[in-house]
Every structure is written in C-alpha cells, then in structure tokens.
LOPALUM-500782 format. One record per residue (C-alpha): z, x, y; residue in one letter. Coordinates in steps of 0.5 Angstrom, whole numbers, plus 500, padded with zeros to 3 digits. Layout:
REM residues N
ZXYa...
REM end
This chain:
REM residues 871
150151586m144148582r137148586s134143591t130140587t132137580g130131577s127128584i122133584v118131578a118124579v116124586l110129584s108123580l109118585l105122590q099124585s095118586g097114580v095108580p099101580p100099574s106094570l110102570e111102578a117098578g121102573p118108576l121107582e127105580a128112577r125115583q130112587v135113583a135120582a135120590a140116590a144120585s143127590q148123596a151130596a144133599e145128606y149130612p156126612v154122618t147120614e150114609t145109611q139112609a141114602w146107602g139104602l136108596l143106592q141099594n135099591g136103585a142098583r137093584a132096580k136098574d139091574i131088573a129093568r135092565r134084565l127085563a129089557s134084554r139090555q145086554d151091554d157093558s154096564e149091565t154087566l158091571r152092575l151084575l159083577m158088582e152085585q155078585r150075580r155071576y150067573d146072570e153076568a155070564l149070560k149077559v157076557l155070551r150075549a155081548i160076545v154073539e151080538t155086540r163085539p164092539k163092547e168086548l173091551a168094556a165087557s171083559f174089563d168089567a168082568v175082570s174087576s171081580n173075576m177073582r172072587e167069582m173063580l174062587s167059587d168052586r161049588a159053581r165052577n164058573y171056570g169052564p164057562t168063562l174059558r168058553a166065552i173067552v174062546a168065542d170072544a177071540r174068535r170074533r176079534l178078526d172082524a173088528l177093526p184092528r184098534e178095537e180088536a186090540a182094546g178087546a184083546a188087552r183086556q183078555l189078557v187079565g181074564v186069561d192070567a186069572q183063569l191060569a191061576d198063576d201070578s207069573s203068567a200075566w207078563r208072559a200073556y202081556l208080552s204076546r199081545f204087545v207083539a201080536e197087536y204092535a202098532g196099536t195104542e193099546a200095545a203102546l199102553l200095555a208096554r208101559v204096563d210091562l215096565i211098571g211090573d217092577r218098583s224102584g229107580p231101574e223102573k224110573n229109568q226105563a219109564l223115562d226112556a219110554f216117554i222120551a221115545a213117545h213124546p206128547g202121547t197117551t201112553a207118555a202121560a200113562r208112564a209119567l203117572f206110573s212113575k209118579g205113583f211109584d215115587l209117591a207110595h213106594n218109598s222103601f223102593s227108593f231106600g227111604e226108611r223110617r225117620g227119613h225126610d221125604p221132601t225131594d221125593r215129594f216135589f219130584l212127584v210135584v214136578a211129574i204132576v206139573n208135566e202132566l198138568r202142561s198140556g203137552r198130553y191129550p186128555s186122559s185118565e192119566w192127566t185127570e188123575r195127576g192131582d191125587s199123586l200129590i194129595t195122596q203122597f205117603s211117607a212112613f214116619e217121616p222126619s223133616y229138616a228144618e222148613g221142609n215141612a213147611e214147604r210141603v204144607l205150602a204145596k198142599l195148601e196150593e192144591e186146595l182151590p182145585a179141590q174146593l172146585r171138585d167139591y162144588e161139582r160133586d161133594p161126594i168125590k171130592s177130597s178136600i176134607a181128607f187133604t186138610i184133615g189127614f195130610k196137612m193135619g199131620d204136618l201141622l202136628k209137627l208145628k204145634g197146635d194142628p186144630l189152630a193150623g187147620i182153622d188157619a188154612v180154612f180161614d186163608r181159603l175162605e179169603r181167596t175163594a169164590k164162595s166163602a160159605d162153601v169153605v165154611r161148609l167143608v170146615r164144618a163137615e171135617l168136624y163132624v166126620r173128622p178125617s185124620g189122626r190129629v183129630f183122635e185127641a180131640v174130645d167129641r164135644s169140642v168138635r161138635r161145638a166148633r161144627a155148630a158155630a160154624v153151621l148156625e150162621p150157614l143155617a141163618k144167612e146162606s143160601s141155596g145148597f149150602v144153607q140147606r146142607k147147613a140146616i140139614a147137618t146142624l139139626a142132625l148134630v143136634r139130634f146126635e147130641d141129645g138136644k131134641y127140642d133144637t133139632a125138632r125145630d131145625l128138622f121142621r124148618r128143613y121140611l117146610d123150606a125144601y119139601p122136595s129135597a132128596s133128604y126130606a124123607w130122612v128128615a121127616a123121620l128124624r123130626f119124628a124121632q124128636c118128638e118121641e125122644a122128648l116124650g110127646n108119644r102121640k105127636a110122633a106117632i102123628d108124625a111118622f104116620r104123616r112121613a109114611a103117607d108123604r113118602f109112600a112111594a119110597l119104600t125105605p121111608a115108608s117101611v121105617l116110618a110105619h116101623a118107627f110109628a109101631a115102636q112109638a105105639a108099643e111105648a104108649d101101650g097102644d098095641f093093636a095100633r102098633a100091630l097095624a103099624s108093623y103090618q103096614s111096614s111088612l107089607a111095604a118091604w121090598d128085598e131090593d133095599f136090602g135084608p136091613v133097613y136102618s136109620l141109626n144115629a150116633m146119639r148121645q145117651a139121656a138119662p130116661g130116654d125113651s127114644f128107640p134104641t139103636a137096635g130098635d132103628a134096625r129093622v129086618t123082615r125077620g123081625a117084623l114078622e115075629q113081632r107081628i106074630g107075637e102082637l096077633k097072639r096077645s092083642t086076641a087073648i084077655a090080658g095080652g096087653a100086660l104081657v106086650e107091656r112087660g115085654r116092652w119094658f124087658v126090652a129096655r131093661g126096665r126090669w122092676k116095671e116089667a115084673e110088675a106088669q107080667l106078675a099082675a098077668f099071672g095073678k088074674t091069668h094063670a091059665a091063659s094061652p100067654l102064661a108060658s111067655e109071660a113066665n119067661t118074660l118074668l123070669h128074665r126080669a127077676r133074673l137081671e135084678q137078681a144079677l144086679d145085686l152082685a153086679d161086679a162093677e158096682k162099689t156096693a153090692t149085696d151077694i146074699d140077697a142076690s143068692i137068695a133071689a137066684l135060688k127062688s128063681l132057681s126052683a121056678e118051672p124051667p126056661d133059660f132064665a132059670v137055667v142061667a140062675a143056676r149058672i149064676a149060683l155055680a158061679t157065685i159060689a166058685a168065685l167064693r171058693g165053695s166045693d158045692d160049685s161043680s155040683a150046682i153047675m152040673s144040675d144047671a147043665i142037665k136043665m139046659w139040656q132038658s129044655l131040648d129033650d123033645t119029640k123029633p119033629l116031622v121035617r120037610s125034604d129041605l130041612e132033612r138036608d139041612v140037618l144032615a149037612i150040619r151033622n157032617a160040618v159039625f166036627r168040634p174035635k177038628g176031625d173029618g173035612v177039618f182034619g188032615g192037610d187042614n189041621q193048621g188052617w184056623n187062626a186058633f189052636r183047635w184040637g180036642p176040648r177038655t169041656a164035656p159039653y159042646f155048644v151050638v147055635n140051633p138057628v141056621l141061615r139057609v139059602k135055597p138055590a132060589d136065592g131067598k134066605a130062610i131060617t131053620v131052627v135045628a135043635n134036633d140031636a146029633f146022631p153021634d154027639l150026645g153031650s150038646v147044649l143049644f144056644l140060640d141068640p136069645d139065650r146067648r144074650s142072657i148068658l152074655e148078661r151073667v158073664m158081664l154082671k158077675l165077671g165085670g167089663s175089664k179089659r186088658r191094656p193094649w200095649t203091642q201092635v201084634m197083641q190081640t185087642p180088647n181082651q178081658p181082664a179081672g173077675a171074668s177070667l175067673d168066671v171063664l175058668a169056671f165055665w170052661q169046665r163045663s162047656f165051651w167058652a172064650q174071649p172074642g178076638h174083637w171083644g165080647g165072648w164066643v160061647f158056641e164050639t168050633y166050627p160055627i156055621i154061618g150059612e148053608i147054601e144050595f147049589i142046585d134046585a135038586a139040592r145035591t150040591r151045596a156050600t157052608v160058610k164056618v168060622t174058627v176063631g178069627y178065620s174061617g172057610a167054605t166047605v163044599q158039600m155033595e150028596k151021594r147016594d143020599g148022604i152028605w159028604i163034606a169034600r173039601e175047604l175052600t176060600n180061607f179068610w182071616i180078619t
REM end
C-alpha cells in the first residue's frame, strides 16, 4: 500500500508554514481540501461526516476556481448541475456550444443527468433557454466529424425527450437518430438501447440476434451487458416469483459475465462493469433446491479476490463488504449460523490473499459498519467486540495503510463505546505516528473530546486550541475546534474564554463547506457524562451568532456568569442545578437587564422538575406534588414555560376526569396568545413581502391555492379543522435572489385569522416535553408493511385528544409529534432581485409541494402548486 502522506502533506506544510494570506489562498485551500477529500479511505468507515465536510468544500471551491478562470468545459458544467446551480450551468453550456463544439457530447450528458429536476423549477422556467441552446448546438453539428457529431446528437436525444415532457417521445427521437447517423458507432450503440426498451425473453432474443450480427464489437458488449442486467434484476419478466429457485438464472448471468471477460470485446464500460451483474444479482424471497445455495455461494466466493484487489486500489469504491455481508450473508443464513459462515469466508480468503492483513481490515470494517440483513439480529456490542478483536493485532503488528486505518478505526470504536481512556491513547498514538495523514485533523478533535469526556476540561480546552492552531488552514477543523473549545470552556465556567473561542469559530466560518459543520458519532451514553451532546457536535452559523450575542450580553453585566451557568445546566437537563444558579441570580440582581432572561430559564427548570413528578414512564409518581409545583409556576409572570405549566395542569385535570380541565386550558391558551400581543414592528420592504407571502400561503382550511383541483394532493386528509386555534411557526427561512439565506421572525397577526398561536422551536421543545412526561413514549406495535410506523399508544393518545379540543396536534408520520397547522411553510425563496416572483415550499402530512407566487399590482398571489412529493 502507498504511504500515508501523499499530496496532502506538501500542501498542508505550505498552509501551516506561515504563508501570508493572498489572492492564492482560496485555490490553495481548494487543492488542500481536495487532496484530503480524495483520501476518504483514510477515515474510519463510520466517520463519513468528517470527510463529507471536506468534499463539500472542495467541490464548491473547485467550482469557484473554474468560474473565476472562465473554465467553460463539461466538467465545470457537471459540477454545477450536481450542485443544482442551474443558471450558472446554462451560461457555461452556452459558452461551450459557442466555443467548444468538441465537448458537446460530454456537456449534454452532464446536463441530462439532473435535467428533470431543473425543468421542474416552474418559477425559473429553464425550458425555453435550454431549447434555444439545443437549437444552436444542432446547427453546429455539421462542422464536426461525423462520428463526433453522432456522439453529440445521441446525447441531445435524451435532452429532447425530457424537454418534450413525454416519455413516449424518447423512442421516436432515438429511432430518428439511428436513421440519420447510420454507420456510426453511436448509432449502433443506440440500436441496443432501442432493443433494451423492453424486458423479458423477447428482448433477450433480439439482443442475441444483434450480438451475432456484430461479433466482437463494443456494441455487442453493450448488448451482452443489457441482457445480463435484465436477467440479474428483472426476475418477474422471466416468470420467476416468490419462492422460486433463481439458480439457473444466476448461472446464465455468470455465463454472460464470462463472455464479457473473454477478451473478445474491446475494453469498455460494459466489459468493466460485468462483475457487478454477479455480485448485485437479485431474487425476491427465493427458495433453493438442495445444493443450489452452495453453488451460488461458491461462485460469489470466486469473485472475492478480484473485489479485494479493488479494495486495495480504492477502498471507498469497493463492494467486497456488500458481497460478503449482504449477498453471501443471506445465503449463509439458509445454512445455519450466518456469522460463523461469514467468518469462515474471511478465513479462507486470508489464506489465499496476497495480504492477509487487508482481509482482516475488511472483516473488521464489516463488523463496525454492517452490510446485510443478517446483522440485524446481532447485538451491537457483539459486532463491535468482534471488530476490536481483529483491529487490536492489526494496530500493533501490521504496517502502512492497514495499520494506520486499524489504529484510527479502533480508536473510534473505543470512543463510540465510551472507553475514552483507551480511545485517547489510540488517538494520541495516531497523531504521533501520522501527523500529516488526511485523518489527523479529526483524530486531534477526537483526542480532545476524549479528555472532555473523562472530565479533564482544562486539558480538553488546551487540546482543542492546539487542534485549532495546528489545522488553522483547514476550515472545518478550525470552526469545530474553536466551537468545541468554547463548549468546554462553558462547562468549566469560563464564559469570557468561551466567547472568544466562539468568535474565532465564527470568524473561520466558510459557507462553501455547507450550512452545518458536524462531527457526530454514535457514542455510548454514560452516567454523568459531561461530554458534548450530539446537538453540541453540530455547529451552525446561526447558533454561533446567537451564542455570541448571549455571551456578549451576559459577560458585560454583573452576575452574568450565574445566568450562563444556569443556561448551561438547562441545556443539559440538570434542572436542580440550573434552578440554584438562576435563583441565586434573582436574589442579588433583581433589577438586572438579564432578569427577564434569567426568569425564563428559571421557569423552564422549575417546569421540568414539576413534570418529572408526574412522569408517566416512572413507576413512582407524586401527582399532587406535581400539581402544587405547576400551580406555583403558573402564577409567575408569563412566558412559555408558565403557559406550559397551565397546559400541564389542564391536561392532568383532564386525565383525572375533572370538569375544570377546559377552563384551565382556556386560560393557558389566552396567556399563550398574549405573549405575542405586541405592537406592530417597523418592517423592511423584504420583511413586508415575506409577511404578505406567508399570509397568502397559510390557508389552514385547505382553500385558496390548495383548493379546487388540488383537494386530493396531500397524503393526509385535509379539510376544515374543529380545533379553534391554528398553530404557526413564526421563524421563516428566506432566500433572497442573491442566494444567502436569512431568517425572518414573523409573529405579526394574520389579517383574516384571529385564532393563531405562534410556536417557535424553543416553545415546541417545551410542548413536546409536556407531552412526553404526561403521555409517555409508548408506541403501537408495527405489524403490517403498509402500517404507519412508530405511532403513539397509551396515555399520549388521551393527552392528544384533549389538546386537539383547543389547538392542532397530530402524531408525526415517522414518530414524534406535529403541533403546527398545515400547510407548514418550509422556505420562501425570491426568484428575482425585484421580488416580483417567489416560491414557497410547503408540507402537509408526509407530502409536500411548491407554491408558485407572483406579485401583481403590489399584491402577492399564489398561482399554482408544483413539484409534488411524498415520503
């Protein structure tokens, strides 16, 4: 295997040598990020978020570099299409048509890959622009050599068919192409596509005739692959059903693959992809005659050495784990213990492989990230113990890539299992041995996280800061290291230091790497664990800005540390400790500018303690004590925790059958609504547009754009609700035409709806806690394939029925609860800088659509629904 360093070392050394920032900083970082991302194989198999961050940044910076240098080529176009940057993509496509006709085939191939989604954007209406470019491209075909013109014209067939929005048009377009470019290889290959537009025995007979007529050609290889693909995946076309034996069909596919491997055909995509027909062969609930499962297993095992060589070339693209865990695992299950069978497969492969250590690494990775149904019944701890047993000797005795990957993977396994002392030592060993490896930045952060988890906060802060300094040129490392250092400083009570670290994190932020920087891990829970929660490992720009604002206020005011300490305890569910800090602040700083904020946090802590006394999941509860605590809290100055205390009192009364429940709930709702009874704010022009769009789109009775022919568009039944109050999230995500998303908080009254309750994410989390504590978390057993999964059962349904008498609430389709009234507005996007057109993404139940908006005579009109989807 090649050495650890590769191209990343040279670039990292440049970036870390003190080279001053310059105009070259962007491209240099792009090359460095690209080098790191290309070494994804260096990362443990469950560490996908980390290298995914690098890939996002590398891709965005590569596109920026290409656009800045006017690199108008098919690869730039492909990247733009993948990123859904369609306006820029069409500009590049036009430039290619005008100046690089030899790239027409590759360019229109790039466009067709994501063209359906592009054309579905009715607001921007890309169709006319693309049609004009296609027409210009056709005029330029005559200037190309015939074979090149045929290649480009073949790609235009797919574009034309999608522009026609008629699935039946494709065959007619392709037939015309075959006739026009007869004698070219592109036309010959297209004839295979025309034959492949069917399935079953008749199709394969036609393919056989074509192969016989064109022996030894690339087109014949294409036809062979098409025949093999049909046999491998379309079993129903050949009369096979559930319970049938697929062995004969499997070996027909094997024969086709052997023919593709025979050397009688030119090397091509079809000869190279032939192996996949065997390893991805599918059958629907098969039943094997005696000895047949063994025959199929033996053939699959014959494929493993080649797949192992693929793994050695590129572990990320290798499918060996899928073949052994999924394909062979299902067959081994028929013979008894599938795990024992899988181990036996690996044992045999080790004995014949050039490097037994590579096989052992593959085995360990399969147990760390299982591939196949046979692992569903295996306890996670059993799998990971097997993985560790393989990784430990590799980490000690192997060398090169295998040892490096084994140390990193074993360190992460120990980290995720809560064995932080062992994990810390392994991460330190990795950093000492491989300081310039692609994974080193993650190892440095994980090392610091281990210190945090072990309670060594000051050591953790220092380790995070060292990581931030060492990898300052690598944006994700810098952002996360500073943010995690800030969180550790908060845990240590050093809020001034936390503020400085948060500010450094925000200063390093780069939108090219995406809206979220995350380094989550499937970590084992530990009692009293002070390590950051999953939410803390997920950093967003908005959260950084909010936290910086909070800390700026509190650190500048006497007693602010008490408020921040209380906030820290609240965020971690340590309610009694939070109450102690916040109550102490209230006694000594009653007139402080932070008093209102402190009271809000204090009320939350007291609400949670009161709810704990009535927890439906506990065997021992004290309902009377809970009621007393809730009554005391409900008499406090109003905020949403006080509202929730009244809702909880009403709910407990309803569950007890009290006649007072409705009156108590009515008082709670009135208080809830009063929280937003403020004077109208002075709004900017953009905010006024946002409010007008919100008012036009939020039609809770299913009228307006949602009525008429659209009555049945949503997955849930949707019509007038009996609940007197609608519930709306006032926090709206808005994308102006420049593309930079902002947030508008719109708790302004609706002009034609008076019964509206605003529920922002913070309020929602409190309401969910009331439901969880008083209703419990019981779920209905899942017994049928078409049954809605993860639905509530028990006392929560009684709570729900009571709440629905006052405001909208419903179980979520995939679990949890929906408290917002449909349609739920997801995002408002303005199409033009003048803000005369916009789109609004909305959700109803487990389906959604896009509302096309237009401003006419200063009034926003919802014109139509497009882009329907369903989960």
